[in-house]
C-alpha beads as a LAMMPS data file, in Angstrom:
LAMMPS data file: protein, C-alpha beads

142 atoms
141 bonds

1 atom types
1 bond types

-500.0 500.0 xlo xhi
-500.0 500.0 ylo yhi
-500.0 500.0 zlo zhi

Masses

1 110.0

Atoms # bond

1 1 1 404.078 -239.379 21.001
2 1 1 406.891 -241.834 20.312
3 1 1 408.796 -240.524 23.344
4 1 1 405.676 -240.857 25.527
5 1 1 405.205 -244.438 24.334
6 1 1 408.837 -245.165 25.212
7 1 1 408.232 -243.783 28.718
8 1 1 405.165 -246.031 28.986
9 1 1 407.264 -249.068 28.046
10 1 1 409.859 -248.119 30.665
11 1 1 407.097 -247.742 33.266
12 1 1 405.817 -251.232 32.442
13 1 1 409.354 -252.541 32.881
14 1 1 409.336 -251.118 36.418
15 1 1 406.009 -252.809 37.154
16 1 1 404.060 -249.580 36.821
17 1 1 400.892 -249.130 34.770
18 1 1 402.354 -248.265 31.336
19 1 1 401.539 -244.602 30.918
20 1 1 404.055 -242.116 29.590
21 1 1 404.016 -238.351 29.194
22 1 1 406.189 -235.770 27.479
23 1 1 406.146 -231.974 27.785
24 1 1 407.191 -230.152 24.611
25 1 1 408.001 -226.450 24.442
26 1 1 409.074 -224.685 21.256
27 1 1 409.447 -228.028 19.504
28 1 1 411.798 -229.521 22.120
29 1 1 411.138 -232.108 24.782
30 1 1 411.696 -230.401 28.138
31 1 1 410.434 -233.212 30.374
32 1 1 409.444 -236.836 30.076
33 1 1 408.147 -239.345 32.569
34 1 1 406.311 -242.578 33.085
35 1 1 404.066 -243.579 35.943
36 1 1 405.918 -243.872 39.281
37 1 1 403.073 -244.419 41.742
38 1 1 404.348 -247.769 43.004
39 1 1 408.023 -246.847 42.942
40 1 1 407.429 -243.641 44.923
41 1 1 404.492 -244.932 47.023
42 1 1 402.724 -241.818 45.792
43 1 1 399.229 -241.896 44.293
44 1 1 399.902 -238.527 42.625
45 1 1 402.969 -239.762 40.709
46 1 1 401.081 -240.203 37.434
47 1 1 403.186 -239.682 34.321
48 1 1 401.522 -236.345 33.556
49 1 1 402.102 -234.942 37.040
50 1 1 405.723 -236.107 37.143
51 1 1 406.444 -234.613 33.705
52 1 1 404.724 -231.318 34.561
53 1 1 406.651 -231.071 37.838
54 1 1 409.936 -231.792 36.059
55 1 1 409.242 -229.177 33.355
56 1 1 408.239 -226.535 35.900
57 1 1 411.354 -227.189 37.968
58 1 1 413.625 -227.101 34.930
59 1 1 412.071 -223.886 33.633
60 1 1 411.688 -222.366 37.126
61 1 1 408.023 -221.554 36.597
62 1 1 404.628 -222.691 37.852
63 1 1 402.983 -222.343 34.441
64 1 1 403.869 -223.934 31.148
65 1 1 402.245 -221.424 28.819
66 1 1 402.856 -222.464 25.218
67 1 1 403.791 -226.043 26.141
68 1 1 402.170 -229.156 24.735
69 1 1 401.659 -232.411 26.620
70 1 1 401.710 -235.809 24.942
71 1 1 400.374 -238.652 27.075
72 1 1 399.589 -242.237 26.175
73 1 1 396.339 -242.471 28.165
74 1 1 393.479 -240.031 28.605
75 1 1 394.207 -238.049 31.779
76 1 1 392.218 -238.619 34.966
77 1 1 390.548 -235.760 36.853
78 1 1 393.652 -235.109 38.981
79 1 1 395.891 -234.868 35.935
80 1 1 393.361 -232.785 33.997
81 1 1 393.373 -230.350 36.923
82 1 1 397.159 -230.169 36.858
83 1 1 397.128 -229.634 33.085
84 1 1 394.688 -226.767 33.528
85 1 1 396.601 -225.143 36.387
86 1 1 399.880 -225.478 34.451
87 1 1 398.220 -223.704 31.505
88 1 1 399.260 -226.407 29.019
89 1 1 398.449 -225.166 25.500
90 1 1 397.642 -228.475 23.797
91 1 1 396.948 -231.973 25.084
92 1 1 397.526 -234.951 22.805
93 1 1 396.594 -238.359 24.162
94 1 1 396.542 -241.905 22.854
95 1 1 394.070 -244.314 24.404
96 1 1 390.763 -243.140 25.785
97 1 1 389.899 -244.261 29.313
98 1 1 386.208 -244.986 29.782
99 1 1 386.641 -245.825 33.486
100 1 1 389.088 -243.217 34.734
101 1 1 389.421 -240.614 32.007
102 1 1 388.190 -237.092 32.604
103 1 1 388.778 -235.367 29.275
104 1 1 386.544 -236.993 26.645
105 1 1 385.042 -239.459 29.111
106 1 1 383.747 -239.107 32.650
107 1 1 383.653 -235.597 34.094
108 1 1 385.004 -233.936 30.936
109 1 1 386.972 -231.624 33.185
110 1 1 387.860 -229.005 30.593
111 1 1 384.185 -228.312 29.808
112 1 1 383.242 -227.569 33.420
113 1 1 382.454 -223.941 34.281
114 1 1 384.921 -224.117 37.184
115 1 1 387.824 -224.949 34.849
116 1 1 390.031 -221.862 34.567
117 1 1 392.023 -222.959 31.520
118 1 1 391.249 -225.593 28.904
119 1 1 393.909 -226.773 26.481
120 1 1 393.204 -227.707 22.901
121 1 1 392.583 -231.472 23.034
122 1 1 393.640 -233.985 20.378
123 1 1 392.633 -237.561 21.292
124 1 1 393.643 -240.778 19.552
125 1 1 397.292 -240.050 18.701
126 1 1 399.130 -243.373 18.981
127 1 1 395.941 -244.959 20.297
128 1 1 396.548 -248.448 18.925
129 1 1 400.008 -248.851 20.446
130 1 1 399.058 -247.198 23.733
131 1 1 395.996 -249.450 24.078
132 1 1 398.019 -252.542 23.276
133 1 1 400.629 -251.685 25.932
134 1 1 397.891 -251.355 28.547
135 1 1 396.042 -254.527 27.490
136 1 1 399.246 -256.580 27.533
137 1 1 400.270 -255.191 30.925
138 1 1 396.943 -255.991 32.587
139 1 1 396.706 -259.393 30.887
140 1 1 400.103 -260.290 32.365
141 1 1 398.967 -259.095 35.809
142 1 1 396.168 -261.655 35.920

Bonds

1 1 1 2
2 1 2 3
3 1 3 4
4 1 4 5
5 1 5 6
6 1 6 7
7 1 7 8
8 1 8 9
9 1 9 10
10 1 10 11
11 1 11 12
12 1 12 13
13 1 13 14
14 1 14 15
15 1 15 16
16 1 16 17
17 1 17 18
18 1 18 19
19 1 19 20
20 1 20 21
21 1 21 22
22 1 22 23
23 1 23 24
24 1 24 25
25 1 25 26
26 1 26 27
27 1 27 28
28 1 28 29
29 1 29 30
30 1 30 31
31 1 31 32
32 1 32 33
33 1 33 34
34 1 34 35
35 1 35 36
36 1 36 37
37 1 37 38
38 1 38 39
39 1 39 40
40 1 40 41
41 1 41 42
42 1 42 43
43 1 43 44
44 1 44 45
45 1 45 46
46 1 46 47
47 1 47 48
48 1 48 49
49 1 49 50
50 1 50 51
51 1 51 52
52 1 52 53
53 1 53 54
54 1 54 55
55 1 55 56
56 1 56 57
57 1 57 58
58 1 58 59
59 1 59 60
60 1 60 61
61 1 61 62
62 1 62 63
63 1 63 64
64 1 64 65
65 1 65 66
66 1 66 67
67 1 67 68
68 1 68 69
69 1 69 70
70 1 70 71
71 1 71 72
72 1 72 73
73 1 73 74
74 1 74 75
75 1 75 76
76 1 76 77
77 1 77 78
78 1 78 79
79 1 79 80
80 1 80 81
81 1 81 82
82 1 82 83
83 1 83 84
84 1 84 85
85 1 85 86
86 1 86 87
87 1 87 88
88 1 88 89
89 1 89 90
90 1 90 91
91 1 91 92
92 1 92 93
93 1 93 94
94 1 94 95
95 1 95 96
96 1 96 97
97 1 97 98
98 1 98 99
99 1 99 100
100 1 100 101
101 1 101 102
102 1 102 103
103 1 103 104
104 1 104 105
105 1 105 106
106 1 106 107
107 1 107 108
108 1 108 109
109 1 109 110
110 1 110 111
111 1 111 112
112 1 112 113
113 1 113 114
114 1 114 115
115 1 115 116
116 1 116 117
117 1 117 118
118 1 118 119
119 1 119 120
120 1 120 121
121 1 121 122
122 1 122 123
123 1 123 124
124 1 124 125
125 1 125 126
126 1 126 127
127 1 127 128
128 1 128 129
129 1 129 130
130 1 130 131
131 1 131 132
132 1 132 133
133 1 133 134
134 1 134 135
135 1 135 136
136 1 136 137
137 1 137 138
138 1 138 139
139 1 139 140
140 1 140 141
141 1 141 142
């Protein structure tokens, strides 16, 4: 989670919402990313999506069976869908997101009958620091 938090800090430094994600396979980081929606003018460039794309490209595969994803904020519905389709084994996330989250809040994507694959979910890892990064970022935006 430390690497994901570092990616979140780097995203904040670029003026992006400070969310970071890291894909780990066999104990090694294979991809890491922070939000890039503003930089890329791409609403799909969430940290999770960017990291999953990078890992799939690097490993030349469309599925990340056996991989774990660490992300600083509870994934939204779009990212939860990507996590499911990528067949991520475990999802660890920091801060919950009551407004936009879709894992333990909102739609609870992985519990839906239409979800083809649900990872093991571990919320709250690095929650304090992840929440503080987000609060500080949005406070400075006002």
